[in-house]
C-alpha positions, -999 to 999 in steps of 0.1 A, spaced: 798 -654 -202 776 -679 -218 744 -664 -200 755 -630 -215 753 -644 -248 722 -664 -245 703 -626 -232 716 -609 -261 704 -639 -285 668 -635 -264 671 -597 -274 671 -602 -313 645 -625 -315 623 -602 -295 629 -576 -318 630 -589 -347 595 -605 -336 583 -566 -325 590 -559 -362 574 -583 -379 544 -584 -361 537 -546 -354 539 -542 -392 518 -548 -428 514 -585 -439 501 -601 -471 461 -599 -469 443 -626 -484 412 -614 -510 386 -633 -495 349 -630 -511 314 -619 -495 309 -654 -478 345 -652 -458 365 -675 -484 391 -667 -501 397 -664 -532 414 -682 -553 426 -684 -593 410 -714 -607 440 -718 -637 471 -713 -607 454 -728 -572 464 -696 -558 445 -675 -530 449 -639 -545 466 -616 -525 439 -582 -517 472 -558 -508 490 -562 -545 516 -537 -552 505 -535 -593 483 -540 -615 475 -578 -626 473 -586 -666 454 -613 -670 416 -608 -675 404 -643 -650 426 -621 -625 414 -587 -633 379 -597 -632 384 -614 -596 399 -585 -581 367 -561 -595 343 -589 -584 356 -588 -548 357 -545 -547 394 -543 -550 402 -512 -571 430 -522 -589 430 -490 -612 448 -466 -582 476 -491 -586 505 -485 -609 514 -515 -638 540 -538 -622 566 -522 -648 561 -486 -636 560 -494 -601 581 -475 -576 604 -483 -547 580 -467 -523 547 -466 -545 513 -470 -524 505 -461 -488 527 -466 -455 522 -501 -440 550 -497 -420 593 -503 -413 588 -538 -419 570 -536 -457 591 -502 -463 625 -516 -455 620 -553 -466 595 -562 -490 587 -531 -511 625 -526 -525 631 -562 -528 596 -564 -548 605 -536 -569 640 -551 -574 626 -585 -586 607 -565 -606 631 -541 -627 654 -574 -628 622 -594 -641 616 -561 -670 655 -559 -682 653 -599 -688 621 -605 -700 612 -632 -676 606 -634 -641 617 -668 -631 654 -655 -640 645 -624 -623 639 -647 -589 670 -670 -592 691 -631 -600 678 -615 -572 684 -646 -552 718 -650 -560 723 -610 -556 710 -614 -522 732 -641 -508 765 -621 -531 757 -589 -505 752 -613 -475 783 -634 -485 805 -620 -457 783 -632 -434 777 -666 -444 810 -671 -453 823 -663 -413 793 -690 -403 807 -714 -423 843 -711 -416 831 -711 -377 813 -742 -381 844 -761 -392 867 -744 -367 842 -756 -342 851 -790 -358 886 -787 -352 884 -777 -320 855 -810 -313 885 -832 -296 894 -803 -269 861 -794 -264 852 -832 -259 882 -832 -231 870 -804 -216 834 -821 -208 853 -851 -196 876 -831 -176 845 -812 -154 817 -835 -162 816 -843 -124 827 -807 -115 798 -785 -106 805 -756 -81 810 -723 -92 852 -721 -88 848 -756 -114 823 -738 -139 847 -702 -135 877 -725 -148 861 -743 -175 844 -710 -191 878 -697 -189 892 -727 -203 861 -726 -227 870 -692 -242 909 -701 -244 899 -730 -270 876 -705 -288 901 -680 -286 928 -706 -306 904 -717 -331 893 -679 -339 853 -694 -328 825 -667 -321 798 -687 -312 768 -658 -320 785 -651 -355 761 -684 -374 739 -667 -353 737 -639 -373 729 -655 -404 702 -677 -391 687 -645 -380 693 -628 -417 676 -658 -430 644 -656 -418 634 -621 -423 649 -626 -456 626 -657 -470 590 -639 -456 606 -606 -477 608 -628 -504 577 -647 -498 556 -618 -495 569 -597 -522 561 -627 -551 528 -632 -534 518 -591 -537 533 -591 -573 512 -602 -601 536 -599 -624 553 -629 -603 521 -654 -603 508 -645 -634 546 -658 -649 562 -689 -668 592 -701 -666 609 -735 -681 576 -753 -679 564 -743 -642 533 -717 -639 554 -695 -611 520 -686 -590 512 -727 -592 518 -749 -566 530 -787 -571 492 -798 -555 474 -776 -579 499 -786 -606 498 -823 -602 462 -824 -596 458 -808 -633 488 -838 -643 514 -812 -650 539 -840 -634 568 -815 -636 558 -803 -606 573 -832 -590 611 -818 -598 601 -790 -577 591 -815 -546 625 -838 -553 648 -804 -558 632 -783 -527 640 -818 -506 675 -825 -517 687 -791 -514 671 -788 -481 689 -822 -470 727 -814 -479 724 -774 -469 709 -789 -432 738 -814 -432 769 -793 -441 754 -773 -416 755 -797 -386 783 -816 -367 801 -791 -353 807 -790 -320 788 -820 -308 793 -851 -285 778 -884 -304 744 -886 -286 743 -843 -300 751 -860 -333 722 -885 -334 699 -855 -321 708 -834 -349 705 -860 -376 664 -865 -365 662 -829 -361 680 -826 -400 652 -859 -412 625 -843 -394 631 -809 -409 638 -821 -442 605 -845 -444 587 -808 -427 599 -788 -457 591 -814 -483 552 -815 -472 549 -777 -470 567 -775 -506 533 -791 -520 519 -760 -508 547 -738 -517 539 -718 -554 570 -725 -579 584 -691 -572 589 -693 -539 601 -728 -545 628 -720 -572 637 -690 -546 640 -719 -519 664 -741 -543 687 -715 -556 691 -701 -519 695 -736 -505 722 -744 -535 739 -716 -529 748 -725 -491 755 -761 -504 786 -746 -526 797 -723 -504 797 -747 -475 818 -772 -503 842 -746 -509 849 -739 -476 856 -773 -468 874 -775 -493 903 -747 -481 899 -755 -448 910 -799 -455 
């Protein structure tokens, strides 16, 4: 039973990899010397295959200097769900529709920072049946932990086929008792990956996003660029990314683990938090806002589930 679940999980990973690798992705604009073209104001590497026209004079100039025909592109406010040429399943199903939603909300609210927040919340509300179930599974696993530990001790020195069969049967009985489906938490993890990359690509391909400002942040500017220009407010982005990531990971860990596994998970949580904190230095403020809101939603949802299960 366990092998079958692992096999199915591997199939999902392979299918996701094929979808991502065989379809269109963001292309960095390069000059005649092969160097990435950068907006000096924001420090952002410009995207070659943008979905709509930029509006800033400096950005327009950079695109025209590097022979990108932006005149054939629609204005961002006039962009359609499937504007432009077909670029593959990934872009057609994920990136362009998401970009269109962000544009529509941005036009409605007259603020693209708010558009990122609202779009993130809408996605989390739509996927809430999956995320809530994953959180419930985590809490159920914690309740089942004492029985699972006793089961491990019972069969610790028994490796024959019959003992393994009995162990699996007893484990399935515990899972049934506590209404646990180990694959349900994997489903949300698999959903998170394409959603993050779709958001990342959509925002990189929308000039309206990386040309806009929100509560003192230029949405296309990275903390590294902001800090180098003396804008120390960008430290706040790094701090919020680190804090929300840490507590999001922490609330999702600790289920169905031995003491040694818990220590390993703690180390992994710390490592991932540091890694994401370093990565946040080079993420645009727009992407960072998405990450902060998404992680904050996860934290709030898990706290509510814990309170209900207490």
